[in-house]
VEXDREN-2710 file (C-alpha; in Angstrom, 1 decimal):
% VEXDREN-2710
k/r/px/py/pz
1/MET/-16.4/1.7/8.5
2/ASN/-15.7/5.2/9.9
3/LEU/-12.6/6.4/8.0
4/THR/-12.1/9.4/10.3
5/LYS/-11.7/7.0/13.2
6/VAL/-9.3/4.9/11.2
7/VAL/-7.1/7.7/10.1
8/ASN/-7.1/9.4/13.5
9/LYS/-6.2/6.1/15.2
10/ALA/-3.3/5.6/12.7
11/ALA/-2.1/9.1/13.4
12/THR/-2.3/8.5/17.2
13/ASP/-0.5/5.1/16.9
14/ALA/2.2/6.6/14.8
15/SER/2.7/9.4/17.3
16/ASN/3.0/6.9/20.2
17/ALA/5.3/4.8/18.2
18/ILE/7.8/7.5/17.8
19/GLY/7.6/8.2/21.5
20/SER/6.9/11.8/21.4
21/SER/3.7/13.9/21.8
22/LEU/2.8/15.8/18.6
23/SER/1.2/19.2/18.6
24/GLU/-2.3/19.6/17.2
25/ALA/-0.8/21.0/14.0
26/GLU/1.6/18.2/13.6
27/LEU/-1.1/15.6/14.3
28/GLU/-3.3/17.3/11.6
29/LYS/-0.4/17.1/9.1
30/LEU/0.1/13.4/9.9
31/THR/-3.6/12.7/9.6
32/ALA/-3.6/14.4/6.1
33/ILE/-0.6/12.3/5.1
34/ILE/-2.3/9.1/6.2
35/ALA/-5.6/10.2/4.5
36/LYS/-3.8/10.9/1.2
37/ALA/-2.0/7.5/1.4
38/MET/-5.4/5.8/1.9
39/GLU/-6.8/7.8/-1.0
40/ASP/-4.1/6.8/-3.3
41/ALA/-4.5/3.1/-2.2
42/VAL/-8.3/3.3/-3.0
43/HIS/-7.6/4.7/-6.5
44/GLU/-5.0/2.0/-7.2
45/THR/-7.2/-0.8/-5.9
46/SER/-10.2/0.5/-7.7
47/ASN/-8.4/0.7/-11.0
48/GLN/-7.1/-2.9/-10.6
49/HIS/-10.5/-4.2/-9.7
50/SER/-12.0/-2.4/-12.8
51/LYS/-9.5/-4.1/-15.1
52/VAL/-10.2/-7.5/-13.6
53/CYS/-13.9/-6.9/-14.0
54/VAL/-13.6/-6.1/-17.7
55/ASN/-11.2/-8.8/-18.3
56/CYS/-13.4/-11.5/-16.7
57/LEU/-16.6/-10.3/-18.2
58/THR/-15.7/-9.5/-21.8
59/HIS/-18.5/-11.7/-22.9
60/GLU/-20.9/-9.7/-20.7
61/MET/-19.9/-6.1/-21.4
62/ASP/-23.2/-4.7/-20.1
63/LEU/-22.8/-6.4/-16.8
64/ALA/-19.1/-5.3/-16.7
65/HIS/-20.1/-1.7/-17.3
66/LYS/-22.7/-1.8/-14.5
67/ILE/-20.3/-3.3/-12.1
68/ARG/-17.7/-0.6/-12.9
69/GLN/-20.2/2.0/-12.5
70/GLU/-21.2/0.8/-9.0
71/MET/-17.5/0.5/-8.0
72/GLU/-16.9/4.0/-9.2
73/LEU/-19.8/5.3/-7.1
74/LYS/-18.3/3.6/-4.0
75/LYS/-14.8/4.9/-4.8
76/VAL/-16.1/8.4/-5.1
77/ALA/-17.8/8.2/-1.7
78/ILE/-14.7/6.9/0.0
79/ILE/-12.5/9.6/-1.7
80/ALA/-14.9/12.2/-0.6
81/ASN/-14.7/10.9/3.0
82/LEU/-10.9/10.9/2.9
83/THR/-10.6/14.3/1.2
84/ALA/-12.7/15.8/4.1
85/LEU/-10.1/14.6/6.5
86/ARG/-7.3/16.7/4.9
END
């Protein structure tokens, strides 16, 4: 999944939906807002998944820890990608 394309398409779609052409600076601001919203959603979703992982695997804490570490690595990669868009 190319997050740059997703965010840029969302910004363009939003611009088209309001029926006016945004300047390059306005489009960049809108892109940053969308990227930040996606970043916040990734954090929240990741935190919820981590809690479920620990709750479901209390009898296998080593496995739960390994899964959480892998999820954290994926989250960091997504956040880095989104941060680069701002």
